[in-house]
C-alpha positions in Angstrom: 0.1 0.1 0.1 1.4 3.5 -0.8 2.6 5.6 1.9 2.8 9.3 2.0 5.8 11.2 3.1 6.0 15.1 3.5 9.3 16.9 3.0 10.0 20.6 3.1 12.2 22.1 0.5 13.5 25.6 -0.2 11.8 27.7 -2.7 14.7 27.6 -5.2 14.6 23.4 -4.9 10.8 23.5 -5.5 11.1 25.6 -8.6 13.6 23.3 -9.8 11.5 20.3 -9.1 8.5 22.1 -10.9 10.7 22.8 -14.1 11.9 19.1 -14.3 8.4 17.9 -13.7 7.0 20.2 -16.4 9.7 18.9 -18.7 8.5 15.3 -18.3 4.8 16.4 -18.3 4.3 15.3 -14.8 2.9 16.6 -11.5 5.9 17.7 -9.2 4.7 15.2 -6.7 4.4 12.2 -9.1 7.9 13.5 -10.5 9.4 13.6 -7.0 7.9 10.1 -6.1 9.3 8.7 -9.3 12.8 10.1 -8.8 12.8 9.2 -5.1 11.9 5.3 -6.1 14.5 5.2 -8.8 17.2 6.8 -6.6 16.4 4.0 -3.9 16.4 1.3 -6.3 19.9 2.7 -7.7 21.2 2.7 -4.1 20.0 -1.0 -3.6 21.7 -2.1 -6.8 25.0 -0.4 -6.0 24.8 -1.9 -2.3 24.3 -5.3 -3.8 27.0 -4.9 -6.5 29.4 -3.7 -3.8 28.4 -6.8 -1.5 28.9 -9.3 -4.5 32.4 -7.6 -5.4 33.4 -8.0 -1.7 32.4 -11.6 -1.5 33.3 -12.9 -5.0 35.4 -10.1 -6.7 38.7 -12.1 -6.3 37.4 -15.3 -7.6 35.7 -13.4 -10.5 39.0 -11.5 -11.4 40.9 -14.8 -11.2 38.4 -16.6 -13.6 37.5 -13.8 -15.9 40.3 -11.2 -15.7 40.4 -7.6 -14.4 39.7 -5.6 -17.3 40.1 -4.7 -21.0 43.9 -5.9 -21.1 42.7 -9.4 -19.9 42.8 -12.0 -22.6 39.5 -13.7 -21.1 37.0 -14.7 -23.6 
């Protein structure tokens, strides 16, 4: 079930939010919600990637190489 949060921003931030929302033909509240959701998803992805690297990074590098100079297929 969707939850509502209320945040306060300064006038300059709100004006920028309105401009960006208008560029995407969205209501500022919908735009802010979409951006927040996307930002949280990105954060979860990056945290997961970091955890993967910490746990499996060396084995992955040993098997597949470490970059474009690698001769891995």
